[in-house]
C-alpha positions, 0 to 999 in steps of 0.5 A: 470114840466107839458108841456103846450099844444097848445102854440100859438094856439089861435093866430093861430086860430084868424089869420085863422079866419080873413083870412077865413072871408076875403076870404068868404067876397071877394066872397060874395061881388063880387057875391052879392054886398056889400049892399045885403050881410049880415054879417051872410052869410059871417061868415057862409061861413067862419065857424066862429061866426059873432062877429069875424067881429067886433073883427077883422075889426070893422064893415062891411065897415072895412071888405070890406076895408080890402079885397080891401087893400089885393086885391090891395097888391096882384095885385101890388105884381104880377105886381112887380114880372113881373117888376123884371123879365123884369129887367133881360133883356135889357131896353125896355119900350114898352116890360115893358108895354106889360108885365105889361099888360099881368101880370095884365090880368093873375092876373085877370083871376086867381082871377076873384072875384077881377074885379067883386068887382072893377066894382061893387063898382066903379060904385056906388056913395058912400064912397066905390067908393071913397076909392076904387079909392084912394086905388086900381084904382088910384095907378094902373092907375098911375103905368100903366100911368108911364109905358105908358109914357115911352113906347110912348116917341119915338112916339109923335103922340101916346101921345094923350089921353094916360091917357084915353087909360090907364084907358080904358085898366084897366077897359076893361080888368076887365070888360071882365074878369068879364063877361067872361062866357057871352062872351064865349057864344057869341064868339067861341074859347075863352073858356080856359084861354090861348085863352081868354088871347090871345084875350085880348092881341090882342084886348086890349094890342096890340092896345094900343101899336100901334106906327106909 
């Protein structure tokens, strides 16, 4: 009996092609913006036929939504992993918030294309901005706001503008990471990841955690 060759390979190839399109689209959209990025450039970067965009995602917007959904999932997984590590110790809401903030900054530094994408489409009055708010920014804000409420429960004076402070942290961290190269030309001593993360922790996280 003849042995079948390459069983399952088409499905693997399709999965790899989809992933390659998502990766190249994330980089292109973050660098050039949605409107300025032709699908043919994304397909060329991915090394696949441009027709696969329609096959896998239906449209350019469908591709964009897929990469935002993937970015949101990866970010929340990173925050979830940090929360799981926190549960190993004694309950400390302020430490939980600080660790979540640090995990958020670390994720942005490891994936700088994510904050660039967030900032590009959040500032445009389009369907994409609304979808980004609903799928990524909104849930992220609610997660941090819940942690912040628990963290300041014993500091009544710190309840003021709490939602605004949470949103300011989220977007300020994203903006700083997206503009890291420019900041490094203005500020000495923040060239490496550790130093840059330390600067963000001092200016954004510690300031947000003041009590009294």
